[in-house]
C-alpha positions in Angstrom: 232.1 20.2 86.5 230.4 16.9 85.9 226.9 15.5 85.4 226.0 13.0 88.0 226.6 10.1 85.4 230.2 11.6 84.6 230.7 11.9 88.5 230.1 8.1 88.7 232.8 7.4 86.2 235.2 9.8 88.0 234.4 8.1 91.3 235.0 4.6 90.1 238.3 5.7 88.2 239.9 6.7 91.5 240.3 3.1 92.3 239.4 1.5 95.7 236.9 3.8 97.6 238.7 3.5 100.9 240.3 1.2 103.4 239.1 -2.3 103.7 235.3 -2.5 104.8 234.7 1.2 103.8 233.2 0.6 100.3 230.5 3.2 100.7 230.1 6.7 102.0 230.4 7.2 105.9 227.2 6.6 107.6 228.0 8.0 110.8 228.1 11.7 111.7 230.5 14.5 110.6 232.4 14.6 113.9 233.0 10.9 113.7 234.1 11.1 110.1 236.9 13.7 111.0 238.1 11.3 113.8 238.3 8.6 111.3 240.3 10.9 109.0 242.6 11.9 111.8 243.3 8.2 112.9 244.1 7.3 109.3 241.3 4.8 109.2 239.6 6.6 106.2 241.0 9.2 103.7 239.3 12.4 102.5 239.8 11.6 98.7 238.3 8.1 99.1 235.5 9.5 101.0 234.6 12.0 98.2 234.8 9.2 95.7 232.4 7.0 97.7 230.0 10.0 98.0 230.1 10.7 94.1 229.5 7.0 93.6 226.6 6.9 96.1 225.0 10.2 94.5 225.2 8.5 91.0 223.6 5.3 92.2 221.0 7.2 94.2 217.2 7.0 93.4 216.2 9.7 95.8 216.2 12.8 93.4 217.9 14.8 96.1 220.9 16.0 93.9 220.7 18.2 90.9 224.5 19.1 90.3 227.7 17.5 91.1 231.2 19.3 91.2 233.4 16.3 91.2 236.8 17.6 89.8 236.8 20.5 92.5 235.8 18.3 95.3 238.4 15.7 94.6 241.0 18.3 94.2 240.0 19.8 97.7 240.1 16.4 99.3 243.8 16.2 98.3 244.8 19.2 100.2 242.9 18.8 103.6 244.2 20.3 106.7 243.3 17.6 109.4 243.6 20.2 112.1 240.3 22.0 111.0 237.1 21.3 112.7 235.3 19.7 109.7 238.4 18.6 107.9 237.6 16.7 104.7 233.8 16.3 105.4 231.9 16.3 102.0 228.6 18.3 102.1 225.9 19.2 99.9 224.5 22.9 99.3 220.8 23.6 98.7 220.3 25.1 95.4 218.8 28.4 96.9 222.4 29.1 98.4 225.0 30.2 96.1 228.4 28.5 95.2 230.3 30.5 92.6 230.1 28.8 89.2 227.3 26.5 90.2 223.7 26.6 88.7 221.4 29.2 90.3 218.0 27.9 89.0 216.4 28.0 92.5 214.4 24.9 91.4 212.8 26.8 88.5 213.0 25.8 84.9 212.9 29.3 83.3 216.1 30.2 85.5 218.0 27.0 84.6 220.6 28.9 82.6 221.7 31.2 85.5 225.0 30.6 87.3 226.1 32.0 90.7 229.0 34.6 90.7 229.7 34.4 94.3 229.6 32.0 97.3 227.6 32.4 100.4 229.0 33.3 103.7 227.7 29.9 105.2 229.3 27.9 102.5 232.5 30.0 102.7 232.7 29.4 106.5 232.1 25.7 106.1 234.9 25.5 103.5 237.2 27.5 105.8 236.5 25.0 108.5 237.7 22.1 106.1 234.4 20.9 104.7 234.2 20.0 100.9 231.2 21.1 98.8 230.5 18.2 96.4 226.9 18.5 95.2 223.8 20.8 95.1 220.6 19.5 96.6 217.2 20.1 95.2 214.6 22.5 96.4 210.9 23.0 95.7 210.4 25.8 93.0 211.7 29.0 94.5 211.3 27.5 97.8 207.5 27.5 97.7 205.6 24.7 99.3 206.2 21.9 101.6 207.0 19.1 98.9 210.3 19.2 96.9 208.9 18.6 93.5 209.0 20.7 90.3 209.2 20.7 86.5 213.1 21.2 86.6 214.2 18.4 88.8 211.1 16.1 89.3 210.2 14.5 92.5 212.6 14.2 95.6 211.9 11.2 97.6 212.0 10.2 101.4 214.8 7.8 102.1 212.6 5.9 104.6 210.3 5.2 101.9 210.5 6.4 98.3 206.7 6.7 97.8 206.7 9.5 100.4 207.8 13.1 100.5 211.1 14.3 101.9 209.3 17.6 102.6 210.1 21.0 101.4 211.7 23.3 100.5 214.9 21.7 101.7 213.8 18.2 100.9 216.9 17.6 98.8 219.2 18.3 101.6 217.2 16.3 104.2 217.0 13.5 102.0 220.7 13.4 101.1 221.8 13.4 104.8 219.2 10.8 106.0 219.7 8.8 102.7 223.5 8.4 103.5 224.8 10.6 100.7 226.7 13.0 103.0 226.8 13.8 106.7 225.9 17.6 106.1 223.8 19.6 103.8 222.9 23.3 104.0 219.3 24.4 104.2 217.2 27.5 104.5 214.2 28.1 106.6 211.6 30.8 105.8 208.5 29.1 107.1 209.5 25.7 108.3 211.7 24.7 105.2 214.4 23.0 107.2 212.5 21.8 110.2 209.5 20.0 108.2 212.0 18.0 106.0 214.2 17.3 109.1 211.0 15.8 110.8 210.0 13.8 107.7 213.5 12.3 107.2 214.3 11.6 110.8 216.9 14.3 111.5 217.4 17.2 114.0 216.8 20.6 112.3 217.4 24.0 113.8 215.8 27.2 112.6 218.3 29.6 114.4 217.5 33.0 115.7 217.1 35.4 113.0 220.5 35.9 111.2 222.9 34.5 113.8 224.2 32.7 110.7 224.5 35.4 108.0 222.6 35.3 104.8 225.0 37.1 102.5 226.4 37.8 100.0 223.1 39.2 98.4 221.1 38.4 101.7 217.4 37.7 101.4 215.9 40.6 103.4 212.1 40.7 102.7 209.9 39.3 104.2 212.4 39.1 107.0 212.0 35.5 107.8 214.6 33.6 106.0 217.6 32.0 107.7 220.3 29.8 106.4 221.2 26.7 108.5 222.6 23.2 108.0 221.0 19.9 108.4 223.1 17.0 110.1 222.7 13.8 111.6 223.6 14.4 115.4 223.5 17.2 117.8 227.2 17.4 118.2 227.4 17.9 114.4 224.9 20.7 114.7 226.8 22.3 117.4 230.1 22.2 115.6 228.7 23.7 112.4 227.1 26.5 114.3 230.5 27.3 115.9 232.0 27.7 112.5 229.0 29.5 110.7 227.5 31.8 113.4 228.6 35.4 113.6 228.4 38.9 112.0 229.2 39.4 108.4 229.2 42.9 106.8 227.5 41.7 103.7 224.4 40.8 105.7 223.5 44.0 107.8 220.9 42.0 109.8 223.4 39.4 110.9 223.9 39.1 114.7 227.4 39.6 116.3 229.1 36.8 117.7 232.7 35.2 117.4 233.2 33.1 114.3 235.0 29.8 115.2 234.3 30.2 118.9 233.1 27.3 121.1 229.6 28.7 122.2 227.8 25.6 121.2 230.0 22.5 121.1 231.8 23.5 124.4 228.4 24.2 125.9 226.8 20.8 125.3 226.2 19.3 128.8 226.7 22.7 130.4 223.6 24.6 129.4 221.2 24.7 132.6 217.9 23.2 131.7 216.6 22.1 135.2 213.5 24.0 136.3 212.8 25.6 133.0 209.0 26.0 132.5 207.7 24.2 129.5 204.3 24.1 128.0 202.8 21.4 125.8 200.8 23.1 123.1 200.0 20.5 120.2 197.4 22.8 118.6 199.6 25.8 118.3 199.2 27.6 115.0 195.8 25.9 114.4 197.5 22.4 114.1 195.2 19.3 114.5 197.7 16.4 114.8 196.8 13.0 113.9 196.1 10.9 117.1 198.9 8.5 116.4 201.5 11.1 115.6 200.4 13.1 118.8 200.8 10.0 121.0 204.3 9.2 119.7 205.6 12.9 120.0 204.0 13.3 123.5 206.0 10.3 124.6 209.2 11.7 123.3 208.1 15.1 125.1 207.6 13.2 128.5 211.1 11.7 128.3 212.6 15.0 127.4 211.0 16.6 130.4 212.4 13.9 132.8 215.9 13.9 131.1 216.3 17.7 131.1 214.5 18.3 134.6 212.0 20.6 132.8 208.8 21.8 134.8 205.9 21.2 132.7 203.3 24.1 133.3 199.8 25.0 131.8 199.8 26.3 128.4 199.4 30.0 128.2 196.6 31.7 126.3 198.1 32.7 123.0 196.1 34.4 120.1 198.1 34.0 117.1 196.7 35.8 114.1 195.9 33.8 110.9 198.4 34.0 108.1 198.2 37.6 106.5 197.8 38.0 102.9 200.5 40.8 103.1 203.0 38.2 104.4 202.4 35.9 101.4 202.3 38.9 99.2 205.9 40.1 100.0 207.3 36.6 99.1 205.1 36.7 95.9 206.7 40.1 94.9 210.0 38.5 95.1 209.2 35.5 92.9 207.6 38.0 90.3 210.8 39.9 90.3 212.9 36.8 89.4 210.4 35.4 86.8 209.1 38.7 85.3 211.5 38.5 82.3 210.4 35.1 81.5 206.6 35.8 82.0 204.3 34.8 80.4 206.3 33.0 77.8 207.4 30.4 80.3 204.2 29.9 82.1 204.1 26.3 80.9 207.3 25.5 82.5 206.2 26.6 86.0 204.4 24.6 88.7 200.8 25.5 89.2 201.5 27.0 92.5 204.1 29.5 91.0 201.7 30.3 88.0 199.2 31.2 90.5 201.7 33.6 92.3 202.5 35.2 88.8 198.8 35.8 88.2 198.0 36.9 91.7 200.7 39.6 91.9 199.3 41.3 88.7 196.0 41.8 90.4 197.2 42.3 94.0 195.4 44.9 96.2 197.8 47.4 97.9 195.8 47.1 101.1 197.2 43.5 101.4 200.8 44.7 101.6 199.8 47.5 103.9 198.8 45.0 106.4 202.0 43.3 106.6 203.4 45.3 109.5 200.3 45.0 111.4 200.5 41.0 111.1 204.1 40.9 111.8 203.7 43.0 115.1 200.7 40.9 116.1 202.8 37.6 115.8 205.9 39.1 117.6 203.7 40.4 120.4 201.8 37.1 120.8 205.1 35.1 120.9 206.7 37.6 123.2 203.7 37.2 125.5 203.9 33.5 125.3 207.6 33.6 126.6 206.8 35.8 129.6 204.7 32.9 130.8 206.9 30.0 129.9 210.5 29.3 128.9 209.8 26.7 126.2 206.9 25.6 124.2 206.5 22.1 122.8 204.5 20.5 120.1 204.5 18.1 117.1 206.8 19.5 114.3 204.1 18.4 111.8 200.8 16.9 112.8 201.1 14.1 110.2 203.6 11.6 108.9 205.1 12.3 105.5 202.5 12.5 102.7 202.9 10.8 99.4 205.5 12.4 97.2 204.2 14.7 94.6 200.7 14.6 95.9 199.1 18.0 95.4 196.6 19.4 97.7 196.3 21.7 100.8 198.1 20.8 103.9 196.9 21.2 107.5 198.0 24.4 109.5 200.8 24.4 111.9 203.2 26.2 114.2 206.4 26.4 111.9 206.0 29.9 110.4 205.6 31.5 113.9 209.4 31.1 114.5 210.1 32.8 111.2 207.9 35.8 111.6 208.9 36.4 115.3 212.7 35.7 114.6 212.8 33.2 117.5 214.8 29.8 117.3 213.0 26.5 117.0 214.1 23.0 116.6 212.7 19.7 115.3 214.1 16.7 117.3 213.4 13.2 116.0 210.7 11.5 118.0 210.7 8.1 116.5 208.1 6.9 113.9 204.4 7.3 113.7 201.8 4.4 113.1 202.8 4.2 109.5 206.4 3.5 110.2 207.6 7.0 109.1 209.5 9.7 111.1 207.8 12.4 113.1 209.3 15.2 115.0 209.1 17.0 118.4 209.2 20.8 118.0 210.5 23.2 120.5 210.3 27.0 120.7 212.6 29.2 122.6 213.1 33.0 123.1 215.5 34.9 121.0 219.2 33.8 121.2 218.4 30.6 123.1 219.7 28.4 120.4 222.2 26.9 122.7 219.4 25.8 124.9 217.6 24.2 122.1 220.7 22.3 121.0 221.3 21.2 124.8 217.6 19.7 124.9 218.0 18.0 121.5 221.2 16.3 123.0 219.1 15.3 126.1 216.7 13.6 123.8 219.5 12.1 121.8 220.8 10.5 124.9 217.7 9.0 126.2 216.1 8.1 122.8 218.9 7.8 120.3 217.7 8.0 116.5 219.1 6.2 113.7 221.6 8.6 111.9 220.4 7.4 108.5 217.4 5.7 107.1 217.3 2.0 106.9 219.0 0.7 103.7 221.1 3.8 103.2 222.8 4.9 101.2 219.8 5.1 98.9 
C-alpha cells in the first residue's frame, strides 16, 4: 500500500495514461466508463493510473489512503462482462476494507486496521469495480463538515473555500471533483444527502438496510445505512442492483435478489403519474434562505410536471424535537471506541468529540430511557404523513454550502427524519443558489419505495440535466 505521494510516482511510471485524448480520469459516469472499456476506447489499468495521478494532484483533502498496487493489479484482470467492470471507486473511511486503515477520522484510532471487508464493498468488487482509495469523514461521523485533527479540512470541488458537507464529505468531493465516478458513503442523519446537495450530486438514503451493513453491522441507534454516491441516476440504479439484498452478517438487512434488475430495469417503468406530493419547505423546523428556496421550488415545479405528480396541501405533521436519548445512544458508541484513549488523547480530538466524551460521563439515565418514546413518535408522525400523501418535497439543506472548517451551530432541517423512521429519501441536484454553489431538492417516500425515488430523480435529470462533475474537475 502506498501513500498518495508514492501513488503519484506509481501512476506516472505506468507510462501513457490511456488512449489519445484521455490524459485524465473519466469525467462521465460509471455506466459510460464501462461502455468505453468494452468498446476498447479506454483501458481499466490506464484508468486506475489516471485516478491515482489525479488523487496525488488533488487539493480537495478528500482522500486519506491509497492502495495503488492492489488497484493496478485488479485492473489487469477485469472481466468486461461484469456490470461495473473496471470502474475505480473510493470507500468512505467508516466502511471497512481488509488491511486498510480504520481510524474513522479520529486521531487516537489512527493505528487501527480493518480485518474484514464490508458487504457493500465486497459486492461492488464482485461486480467488477476496483477500490482505489479511502475517502475522508468527519471524526466518527459527527457533524456536517468533514474536518478533523487527523485529516484536516475536506473542500468543496465547486469552490475550495466552502465545505463539502459531512460526514461523507470526502466521498462527495471525490466524485464531484473528478477523482472517481463512485464512492461509498454512510447516512445516519443526512451524512450522504447533505454532502450530495453541497457538491451537486444525487444522493440516496435507502430504506433501512436494503443494502446490508455487515460484517460488524452498526445497529444502535438504528439509523445508519450504507450507500454509494454517484454522478448519474443510472449509476445509482446499477449500484443498487448489485449491492441490495439480504446478508446473514446483518440480521437487519432486507431480503431481495442480489444482482437482480429491480432498479436499472425499472427506470422509465415506475408509475409516477397522479401520485400525491406535498411541498413542505419548513419540515423538521427548517427555515430555508429565500434564494435557496426559490431555486429548489423551481426544480420541484419541473419535477411535478415531468413526472405527472399531483401537488396537494401539506398535511399537518407534528415532528418531535431531536431527543437527548437519540443523541445519547450515538454518544455511547463513540465513548466505547475512545474510552481506552481517554483522557490521555483529549487534545487530539475535535471540540465536538471532547464534548461527547465529557457528556457521557455525566449522562442521566432518563435521557436514554426516552429514546424509544422519541423513535415511536417520529415513526408515527412519518407514517401519518404518508397516509395523506405519497411523497414529500423540500430543500435538502436550507442554505448553500458554508465556509469549510467554520464552527458554529447549523439551522435545523428534515434529514434525520428519514433515518429515525427508516424511510428512503433522496437529494436531487437542483441547480445553484444565489452564491453559485449547488443546492438540492429532497424527496421522502414510504418504506421500500426506493425505486420510485430513483425514477423521480431520473425525471429531473431528463428535464434539468446537471453537470456530472464540478467546473474545473479534476481538482
